[in-house]
N, C-alpha and C positions, 0 to 999 in steps of 0.2 A: 797646780801642775800635775800632781798625782792623779787627780780626778779626771783630767783631760786624757792622760795616758791610759787610764783604766777604761774610759769611754771608747777610746780608739781601739783598744784591744777587744772590747766587747763587740764593737761594730764589725771588726774583722772576723770574729768568730761567727757572727750572724750571717755575714756574706758567704763564708765558707759552708755553713750549714745549709743555706738556701741553695747554693750551687750544687751541693751533694744531692739534695732532695729533687732538684729539677734536672739532674743528669747533665749538668754543664760539663764541658770538656772539649778537647780538640777532636777534629774529625780525621780519621785515618782510612782512606779508601783501600779496599782489597784489589788485587790485580783483576783486570778484565778477563772474562771467560765467555765463550760462545753461548748464546741462549739456545734452548732446545728448538725454538721455532725459527726456522730460516726460510728464505724464499726458495722457490722451486729451482732445482739444479744444484743446490748447495749441500755439502756433506760436512758434518762436524767430525773432526779427527781426534784421536786419542791424545795428541800432544797439545790440544787447545787451539788448533788452527781450524780454519774453515776453507774448504776448497769448492770452487765452481768448475764444473766439467762441461765442456762443449765438445763432444766427440773426443778428439785427441789434443784439445787445448785445455790446460789446467791452470787456474789462477787461485793462489792460496794466500790467505791473510791471517796473521797471528799477532796478538797483542804481546808486547815484550815487557818484561819486568826490568827494573834497574839492576838487579843482581845478574840477570842474564846478559844485559848489555855490558856491564862491567867485565864479565868473564869473556865475552866474545869479541868485544871491540877494543878494549883498552890495550894500547901498544905496550908490549913488554910487561904486562901486568900492572902498569901504572894508571890506576883509575882516576887520578887527579887531572888527567888530560883527556878523559873520555868526553867527547862533545855532546853526548846524549844524556849524561847524568851529572850529578854533583860529586861523583866518586864516593869517597868516604867522609866528605866534609860534613861536619855537624855544627849546628848553631850552638853557641856557648850556653851551657845549662841543659841541652837536650842530649838524648842518647841515641837518636836516630837521624837518618839523612832524608830530607824531603826529595820528591821527584822534581826534575827540571823541566821535562817535556812529557808528552804522550807519544809513544813510538810504536809503530807497527812494522812487522817484517812482511814484505811482499815477494812472492815467488811466481814466476810465469814460466810454464813449460809449453812450448809451441811445437806440436807435431801434427798440426792440422792445416794451417794457412801458410801461404808463401811468406808472409811477414805480418807482424802484429806490432802495434805501438800503443803504449799506455803512458800517459803523461801524469805524473803525480800531482801536478797543479790542478788537474781536473778531479779533485777529491774533496770530500767534506765530511765532517762529523756533525750529525744532528742528534740532539738529545731528546728524551721523553718530556723534559720540562722546557722545550723550545729554545734551548741554546744552540748556537751554531759555531763551528770552529773551522777555519781554513788552514791548509797545510803551510808549513814554513819552507820556503825555497832555500837553495844553497846560498844565494846572495843575501837573504834575510838572516840566515844563521851566521854567515860571514860577518855581516855588520854587527850582529849581536855580540859576537866574541871580540870583534875589533873594539867595540865600546867598552868591553870589560878588560881590555888589554892593559895591564898595569906596567907602565914604562914602555919604551920603544926598543929596548935592547936586552940582551941577556936572557934570563929565565922567562920573562914575559913574552919575548919574541919567540922563543923556542916552543912554549906552550901554545901560542896562537898558531904557529905553523903546523904543529902536530895535530891540533884539533881540526884545522881546515883541511889538512891532507887526509885525515880519517873520513871526514864528511865527503870529500871528493871521491873517495874510493867506495864508500858504503851506502850513500844515498841511492835510492832507486833512480835509474836513468830513463829518460824518455826516448832513448835510441830504439831503432827497429829491433825486433826480436824475430830473426829469420827462422824459417822452417827447420826443425831438427835441433833447435838450440833452446837454452834456458837462460833466465835472467832473475836476479834477486837483489834486494836492497831494502833500505828503510824509508818509511814515510813518517815525517815528524809533524806533530801538531803541538800547539801550546798545552801547557798543563791544564787539565780540565778542572772546573770548579768542584768544590767538595760536595755540592748537592747533586752532582750528576751520578745517576745509577745506571740508566739504560741508554745505550747509544746505537745508532746505525752509521756505519762507515760506507759512504757512497763513492764508488769509482765510476766515473762517467766518461763517455766518448772514447771508449776503448776501440781503436780502429783495427778491424780484422780484414777488410778488403779495401783496395785502392784502385784508382783509375790510372791511366797512363801518365798522368802528371803527378802521381803520388798523393793525390788528394783523397781522403777517406770517402768511400761510398757506402760502407756498412760499418756501423758501430754498435756496441752493446754497453749497457749500463748495469752495474752490479751493486747490490746492497748486502752488507755483512752485519749481523746483529750481535752485540756483546752486552754484558751487564756486569755489575760488581756490587758488593755490599759496602755500606758505609759504617765503619766502626767509630765509637765515640769513647773517649777516656782521656786520661792524663798522658799516657804513653801507649805505643802500639801494643806492648805486652799486657796492659791492663784494659785495653779498649774492648768494648762489647758492641754488638750490632745495635745500630741506632734505628729504632722503629718510629 
């Protein structure tokens, strides 16, 4: 019996040694930042956002961090009901909180056209390693949180209503943006896989001119480029860049 225990202990030490030599560990992506190379008409701003300017129409996209979302979105500072993050929830044994979604803040300032319409459903993330991600609609997020609703009364019901109310107020709307007005909100994608480094966010069929029946007769498509590093280690504090 002692020989078996010693053999198991030795085997564990070998596994740990091999893991250390091969650089095994968890992956911790850094926040997305704009790449230096952007399509024509794009400007990279100091706050990490990218703006497309067409005369007096400005469309700005920025990748959000969980810390920013918890600070800006959580009602009354209670991040546990933030619909975009896990708040401060940690897996037992871990000292960090994983991301729930991939979130972008979209702003449109229309001082050029009589009206503009941008539907978030006409967006997509395409990665350099050929993955694609579609945006999550309000109804999909509603169903997601309804499936996670623990109980049908009391605290669970309150959390569900709070989250869906926040989503209803803060998701980017496909409503018309009339001349001289601004609009902003969030576009939500699933959490990206850990092997994703470079992405392009495509906003397509942005309607800027309409006929008399309000059907679009002129649209534009935009691409915003972002990238991030992938760190590897046992915890975020000990992780280093994974080459």
